[in-house]
DORO-294129 format. One record per residue: residue number from 1; residue in one letter; x, y, z of N, C-alpha, C in turn. Coordinates in nm, 2 decimals. Example, Ala and Ser with C-alpha at 12.3 -4.5 7.8 and 13.67 -1.06 7.14 Angstrom:
BEGIN
<r 1 "A" <1.32 -0.57 0.78> <1.23 -0.45 0.78> <1.32 -0.33 0.78>>
<r 2 "S" <1.28 -0.22 0.71> <1.37 -0.11 0.71> <1.29 0.00 0.79>>
END
This chain:
BEGIN
<r 1 "M" <0.08 -0.12 0.01> <-0.01 0.00 -0.01> <0.09 0.12 0.00>>
<r 2 "S" <0.06 0.22 -0.09> <0.14 0.34 -0.10> <0.11 0.44 0.01>>
<r 3 "K" <0.21 0.51 0.04> <0.20 0.61 0.14> <0.08 0.71 0.12>>
<r 4 "A" <0.06 0.74 0.00> <-0.06 0.84 -0.04> <-0.18 0.78 0.01>>
<r 5 "K" <-0.20 0.66 0.01> <-0.32 0.58 0.06> <-0.33 0.58 0.21>>
<r 6 "Q" <-0.22 0.58 0.27> <-0.21 0.56 0.42> <-0.20 0.69 0.49>>
<r 7 "G" <-0.16 0.80 0.41> <-0.12 0.93 0.48> <0.04 0.92 0.51>>
<r 8 "Y" <0.08 1.03 0.56> <0.23 1.03 0.59> <0.24 1.05 0.73>>
<r 9 "Q" <0.37 1.03 0.78> <0.41 1.07 0.92> <0.57 1.12 0.92>>
<r 10 "L" <0.59 1.20 1.01> <0.72 1.27 1.03> <0.82 1.17 1.08>>
<r 11 "E" <0.93 1.14 1.00> <1.02 1.05 1.04> <1.16 1.10 1.02>>
<r 12 "I" <1.22 1.17 1.12> <1.34 1.24 1.11> <1.47 1.15 1.18>>
<r 13 "A" <1.45 1.12 1.29> <1.54 1.06 1.38> <1.56 0.91 1.33>>
<r 14 "D" <1.67 0.87 1.33> <1.71 0.72 1.30> <1.67 0.68 1.16>>
<r 15 "Y" <1.63 0.78 1.07> <1.60 0.74 0.93> <1.74 0.69 0.86>>
<r 16 "D" <1.74 0.59 0.81> <1.87 0.53 0.73> <1.84 0.52 0.58>>
<r 17 "L" <1.89 0.64 0.51> <1.86 0.64 0.38> <1.92 0.54 0.30>>
<r 18 "S" <2.02 0.47 0.35> <2.09 0.36 0.28> <2.00 0.24 0.27>>
<r 19 "K" <1.90 0.23 0.35> <1.81 0.12 0.36> <1.68 0.14 0.27>>
<r 20 "D" <1.67 0.26 0.22> <1.55 0.28 0.13> <1.59 0.23 -0.01>>
<r 21 "E" <1.49 0.15 -0.07> <1.51 0.10 -0.20> <1.47 0.19 -0.32>>
<r 22 "R" <1.40 0.29 -0.28> <1.34 0.38 -0.38> <1.47 0.46 -0.44>>
<r 23 "K" <1.44 0.50 -0.56> <1.55 0.59 -0.64> <1.55 0.72 -0.58>>
<r 24 "Y" <1.67 0.77 -0.54> <1.68 0.91 -0.48> <1.81 0.98 -0.52>>
<r 25 "E" <1.82 1.10 -0.50> <1.95 1.17 -0.52> <1.96 1.28 -0.42>>
<r 26 "T" <2.08 1.28 -0.36> <2.10 1.38 -0.24> <2.15 1.51 -0.30>>
<r 27 "I" <2.09 1.61 -0.26> <2.12 1.75 -0.31> <2.15 1.84 -0.19>>
<r 28 "S" <2.26 1.91 -0.19> <2.30 2.00 -0.09> <2.20 2.12 -0.10>>
<r 29 "L" <2.14 2.17 0.01> <2.06 2.29 0.00> <2.13 2.39 0.08>>
<r 30 "G" <2.24 2.36 0.15> <2.31 2.47 0.22> <2.35 2.42 0.34>>
<r 31 "S" <2.38 2.51 0.45> <2.42 2.49 0.57> <2.33 2.55 0.69>>
<r 32 "V" <2.35 2.51 0.80> <2.28 2.59 0.91> <2.38 2.60 1.03>>
<r 33 "T" <2.36 2.70 1.11> <2.45 2.72 1.23> <2.40 2.61 1.33>>
<r 34 "A" <2.48 2.61 1.44> <2.44 2.53 1.55> <2.31 2.57 1.61>>
<r 35 "D" <2.28 2.70 1.61> <2.15 2.75 1.66> <2.04 2.70 1.57>>
<r 36 "G" <2.06 2.70 1.44> <1.96 2.65 1.34> <1.94 2.50 1.35>>
<r 37 "L" <2.06 2.44 1.37> <2.04 2.28 1.38> <1.95 2.25 1.48>>
<r 38 "A" <1.96 2.33 1.60> <1.88 2.29 1.72> <1.73 2.32 1.69>>
<r 39 "Q" <1.70 2.39 1.59> <1.56 2.44 1.55> <1.51 2.33 1.45>>
<r 40 "L" <1.57 2.26 1.37> <1.52 2.19 1.27> <1.41 2.10 1.29>>
<r 41 "D" <1.43 2.02 1.41> <1.32 1.92 1.45> <1.19 1.99 1.49>>
<r 42 "T" <1.20 2.10 1.56> <1.09 2.17 1.62> <1.01 2.22 1.49>>
<r 43 "K" <1.08 2.29 1.41> <1.02 2.35 1.29> <0.95 2.24 1.20>>
<r 44 "A" <1.02 2.13 1.18> <0.96 2.02 1.10> <0.83 1.97 1.17>>
<r 45 "Q" <0.82 1.97 1.30> <0.71 1.90 1.36> <0.59 2.02 1.36>>
<r 46 "S" <0.63 2.14 1.33> <0.52 2.24 1.32> <0.46 2.24 1.19>>
<r 47 "I" <0.49 2.17 1.10> <0.43 2.16 0.96> <0.37 2.02 0.95>>
<r 48 "P" <0.23 2.03 0.95> <0.16 1.89 0.94> <0.20 1.81 0.84>>
<r 49 "A" <0.21 1.68 0.86> <0.25 1.58 0.76> <0.12 1.57 0.67>>
<r 50 "P" <0.14 1.55 0.54> <0.03 1.52 0.45> <-0.05 1.41 0.49>>
<r 51 "G" <-0.18 1.43 0.47> <-0.28 1.32 0.52> <-0.30 1.22 0.41>>
<r 52 "V" <-0.41 1.15 0.42> <-0.45 1.05 0.32> <-0.48 1.13 0.19>>
<r 53 "S" <-0.44 1.08 0.08> <-0.46 1.15 -0.05> <-0.61 1.12 -0.09>>
<r 54 "K" <-0.68 1.22 -0.14> <-0.81 1.19 -0.18> <-0.82 1.15 -0.32>>
<r 55 "N" <-0.70 1.17 -0.40> <-0.70 1.12 -0.55> <-0.55 1.08 -0.57>>
<r 56 "P" <-0.51 0.97 -0.52> <-0.36 0.94 -0.53> <-0.31 0.93 -0.67>>
<r 57 "L" <-0.40 0.90 -0.76> <-0.35 0.89 -0.90> <-0.33 1.02 -0.98>>
<r 58 "N" <-0.38 1.14 -0.92> <-0.35 1.27 -0.97> <-0.25 1.33 -0.89>>
<r 59 "R" <-0.12 1.32 -0.94> <0.00 1.37 -0.89> <-0.01 1.52 -0.86>>
<r 60 "F" <-0.09 1.58 -0.94> <-0.08 1.74 -0.94> <-0.17 1.78 -0.82>>
<r 61 "E" <-0.26 1.70 -0.76> <-0.35 1.75 -0.66> <-0.31 1.69 -0.53>>
<r 62 "V" <-0.21 1.61 -0.52> <-0.16 1.53 -0.40> <-0.07 1.61 -0.31>>
<r 63 "D" <-0.12 1.62 -0.18> <-0.02 1.69 -0.09> <0.07 1.57 -0.05>>
<r 64 "N" <0.19 1.57 -0.08> <0.28 1.45 -0.05> <0.41 1.52 0.02>>
<r 65 "C" <0.51 1.42 0.03> <0.65 1.45 0.09> <0.70 1.57 0.03>>
<r 66 "Q" <0.69 1.58 -0.11> <0.76 1.67 -0.17> <0.70 1.82 -0.15>>
<r 67 "S" <0.58 1.83 -0.15> <0.51 1.96 -0.11> <0.52 2.00 0.04>>
<r 68 "W" <0.54 1.88 0.12> <0.57 1.91 0.26> <0.71 1.97 0.29>>
<r 69 "L" <0.80 1.91 0.21> <0.94 1.96 0.21> <0.96 2.11 0.17>>
<r 70 "K" <0.87 2.15 0.07> <0.88 2.29 0.03> <0.82 2.38 0.13>>
<r 71 "R" <0.71 2.34 0.20> <0.65 2.43 0.32> <0.75 2.43 0.42>>
<r 72 "Y" <0.83 2.31 0.45> <0.92 2.32 0.55> <1.04 2.41 0.52>>
<r 73 "L" <1.09 2.39 0.41> <1.20 2.49 0.37> <1.16 2.63 0.36>>
<r 74 "D" <1.04 2.66 0.32> <1.00 2.81 0.33> <0.99 2.85 0.46>>
<r 75 "L" <0.95 2.75 0.57> <0.95 2.81 0.69> <1.10 2.84 0.75>>
<r 76 "L" <1.18 2.74 0.71> <1.32 2.77 0.76> <1.38 2.90 0.70>>
<r 77 "V" <1.35 2.92 0.57> <1.39 3.05 0.51> <1.33 3.17 0.57>>
<r 78 "K" <1.21 3.16 0.60> <1.14 3.28 0.67> <1.19 3.30 0.81>>
<r 79 "N" <1.24 3.19 0.88> <1.29 3.22 1.01> <1.45 3.23 1.02>>
<r 80 "R" <1.50 3.25 0.89> <1.64 3.27 0.88> <1.72 3.15 0.92>>
<r 81 "V" <1.67 3.04 0.94> <1.75 2.91 0.96> <1.84 2.87 0.84>>
<r 82 "M" <1.77 2.89 0.71> <1.85 2.86 0.59> <1.83 2.99 0.51>>
<r 83 "A" <1.92 3.00 0.41> <1.91 3.11 0.31> <1.82 3.08 0.20>>
<r 84 "Q" <1.77 3.18 0.14> <1.68 3.17 0.02> <1.74 3.07 -0.09>>
<r 85 "S" <1.89 3.07 -0.08> <1.94 2.99 -0.19> <1.91 2.84 -0.17>>
<r 86 "A" <1.88 2.80 -0.05> <1.82 2.67 -0.02> <1.70 2.63 -0.10>>
<r 87 "R" <1.62 2.73 -0.10> <1.47 2.70 -0.15> <1.50 2.70 -0.32>>
<r 88 "D" <1.59 2.79 -0.36> <1.62 2.79 -0.52> <1.68 2.67 -0.56>>
<r 89 "A" <1.78 2.61 -0.47> <1.83 2.47 -0.50> <1.73 2.36 -0.50>>
<r 90 "L" <1.63 2.37 -0.41> <1.52 2.27 -0.42> <1.44 2.28 -0.54>>
<r 91 "D" <1.41 2.41 -0.59> <1.33 2.44 -0.71> <1.41 2.38 -0.84>>
<r 92 "D" <1.54 2.39 -0.83> <1.62 2.35 -0.95> <1.66 2.20 -0.94>>
<r 93 "A" <1.61 2.13 -0.84> <1.67 2.00 -0.81> <1.60 1.91 -0.94>>
<r 94 "P" <1.65 1.81 -0.98> <1.59 1.72 -1.08> <1.46 1.65 -1.01>>
<r 95 "K" <1.36 1.63 -1.09> <1.25 1.56 -1.05> <1.27 1.42 -1.09>>
<r 96 "I" <1.27 1.33 -0.98> <1.27 1.19 -1.01> <1.14 1.12 -0.97>>
END
C-alpha cells in the first residue's frame, strides 16, 4: 500500500537512507548554524504531515512529501535558519 493511501508521518530521527530501496538523489541545500540545527526538529514538527490522498492517481493534486518539504524549507528560510538559496536549490533539483 502506498504512503499516499495511508497518509504520511514525520520520520526524522534514525532514518537510514541507505536502507531505502526507492530511487533518490541527495542534493545540498546549504548549511545551518548550531542554533539553526537545534531548531530543525521543532520546525519540522510544526508543519503537518500530508494526510491521506483523496486522489492518489492525480499527482498534481496530491499533498505529498515533496510539497511538505517545500513548506518546511519555506519556514526555515522565513525564520532565517536557511538562506533563500536553499529554496532555489530545491526548485532547481531534478524531478525523479
